[in-house]
C-alpha positions, 0 to 999 in steps of 0.5 A: 157382687159390686165392685168398690168405687173408691179408685173413681176418687168421689170420696166427699173427703177428697173433693175439692167442691162447692158443695163442701167448701162453699164455693171453688173460685177463679183463683186456680186460673190464677195460680202459678205454675209451682202452685199447680205442680206441687199438689199433684206430686203430693197427690202422686205420692200418695197415690203410690200402693203397695202390691197385693199381698197373698192370704190362703184361702179360708171357709170365712173367706166369703162371709168377710167379703161380703161384710166388706162390700156390704160396708162399701154399699153402705157407706157409699149411700150415706156419703151420697145423702151427705151431698145431697144435702149439702149441694140443697143447702149451697143452692138455697144459699144457707150453706156455711164452712163451719156446717160443711166442714162438721157435716163431713167430719160426722160422716168420717166418723161413721165410717169408723163406727161401722168399720168398727162394728163388722165381725170380720173372721180372717186375717184377710177381711182384718187387713183390708179393715185396717187399711181403711181405717188407717186412712179415715182415721188420719183424715179425722184427725186432719180435719180436727186440725183444720177446724178453726182454718178456712175453707179455701186454707184447707181446700189447698191443703195435700193433707186432703190425700194423705193415706190415699194409698192404704186406702187403694190398696185396700180396694186393690186387695178386696178386689183380688179377693173378690176375684177368687169368688166368681160364683159370689157374682153369680148369687148376687146377680141371680139376687138382683134378678129375682128382686126386679122380677118380684117388683115388676109383678107386684105392680101388676 
């Protein structure tokens, strides 16, 4: 089973890149020491996570683990597609702050919609669902608040990491949950190998 890549902080919402903010200029090179420390302090505060919570095992555990993992896979692919789209537009010189902002906001709403559609049956599954939803709801509000602000203002704002602790806690919780069912990893590996074999045979 694929582990969630969330701790790599590769989420579109967290990136300070030319893709989403048109271009990161060289102003960061002339920033004062205080300007550098303050955002870092905010990030470190948001990275503080709670300990993994204990839940009793249930017959529906693997069902919920599979749904949450599938959600991550689908949302990651959707976010990657968005990145590719905005990267291409930036390279072509057609990307605007407004379009990038709206596109990211739509991506956040998609995450919330996809989470809401998950038919989770366990307390632990709904707990993880709630943690992830809480993060995206916070980001949605912040994007709405920053709607009329310049991209540079939003890039320099510590708001973009607000709620990140709960998001990372959700990952820790799910990874701990996954570790209790190693047979799911084995089944996923066999499934991938079978798919690879079918693809190889069909090429002949």
